[in-house]
C-alpha positions in Angstrom: -5.5 2.8 15.6 -5.5 6.4 14.0 -8.5 7.3 11.9 -8.5 10.2 9.5 -10.9 11.4 7.2 -9.5 12.3 3.5 -11.2 13.2 0.1 -10.2 12.4 -3.3 -6.8 13.9 -4.2 -5.7 14.3 -0.5 -3.0 12.4 1.2 -1.3 11.5 4.6 2.2 11.2 5.1 3.8 8.3 7.2 7.0 9.4 8.7 9.2 11.4 6.0 9.1 9.1 3.1 5.6 7.3 2.9 2.8 9.0 1.1 -0.7 7.5 0.9 -3.0 9.3 -1.4 -6.6 8.9 -2.1 -7.2 8.4 -5.8 -10.7 7.8 -6.2 -13.9 6.8 -4.2 -16.7 4.7 -5.9 -19.5 3.2 -3.8 -17.7 1.0 -1.2 -14.5 1.1 -3.1 -11.4 3.5 -2.4 -8.5 3.4 -4.8 -5.2 4.7 -2.9 -1.7 5.2 -4.4 1.4 4.6 -2.2 4.5 6.4 -2.6 7.3 4.7 -0.8 11.1 4.1 -0.9 11.9 1.0 -3.0 13.1 -0.5 0.1 10.0 -0.5 1.8 7.9 -3.6 0.8 4.0 -2.7 0.4 1.5 -5.6 0.1 -2.4 -5.8 0.5 -2.9 -7.4 3.7 -4.5 -10.6 2.4 -1.2 -11.2 0.1 1.0 -10.5 3.2 -0.7 -12.9 5.5 -0.8 -15.7 2.5 3.0 -15.4 2.2 5.3 -18.0 4.0 5.2 -17.2 7.5 3.1 -14.1 7.0 6.0 -11.9 7.9 8.6 -9.7 6.4 10.6 -11.0 3.4 13.5 -13.1 4.7 15.7 -13.2 1.5 17.0 -9.6 1.9 15.4 -8.6 -1.4 13.2 -5.5 -1.4 10.1 -6.3 -3.5 8.7 -3.8 -5.8 5.4 -1.9 -5.0 3.7 -4.2 -7.5 5.0 -7.5 -5.6 1.3 -8.4 -5.1 0.4 -8.0 -8.7 -2.1 -5.2 -8.0 -0.2 -2.3 -9.8 -2.3 -0.7 -12.3 -5.4 -2.8 -11.6 -8.8 -1.3 -11.1 -9.4 -3.1 -7.9 
């Protein structure tokens, strides 16, 4: 596992098309933003594991970045 240290308003790149930004840090909570192509599924781990089979989507549809219902939430 690669471990990096970032501060608010800093980011990391994954490949050429995925940017993970640190939006805020408050106590033990870190708010992140993920900018990825629409064909890349993005889920919170607990949502990903709770899905049928816990694996990638099998219907061929690309879920939106808000597929787990967390877009715009404070947590």
